C-alpha positions, 0 to 999 in steps of 0.5 A: 444644289448643296453638298454636305461634307465638302469641307470634310472632303477638302481637309482631306485632300488638304492632308493628302497634299502633305502626304503626295509624293509617299503616296506617289511612291507607293503607286509607283512601286506597285506599277515597279513590282509587275516589271520585277516580277516578269523581268526575274522571269525573264532574266538569264538564269545560271546561279540565280544572282541576277534573278534574286537582284532585281529590284525596284528603287526610288531614285528621286523623291520631292515633293513633286516629283518621283522616280521610281525605277527597276534594276540590279546592281550586278556588274555583269547586268548590262552585258545581258541586257545589251551584249557586249562589242565582244560578241556576247549576245544580248539577253534582253530581260529589263525592257521587255519586261517593261515594254510588254507590261505597259498597259498593266503598269499604268493600271496598277499605278493607276489603281494604286493613285486611286486608293491612296486619294479615296482613303484620304478623301473618305 
């Protein structure tokens, strides 16, 4: 059996290798956006500052590893998520956003990765 075009496929895959971390970052960010959107819905609301501050962020990126997280830099965010020892009750919004959508996130990341590989091959 002969497969025609494999040389081109191999060349395109090698191109992808150089951009693997960028592609992975895009795919992980696509999944993180699902968590972001749900967290914004679940976040407690008073002024809207907390909801507006929730965003995905790449916190580590090397040739072989990418970490994308969803969070906020609002100083009172951890107290809303976890509560305090002084009796402020927890109002979780980030963890439930991930836990309730884990399968959707994985599906989105897989689809984004597949699209990146498909684009590189063809």
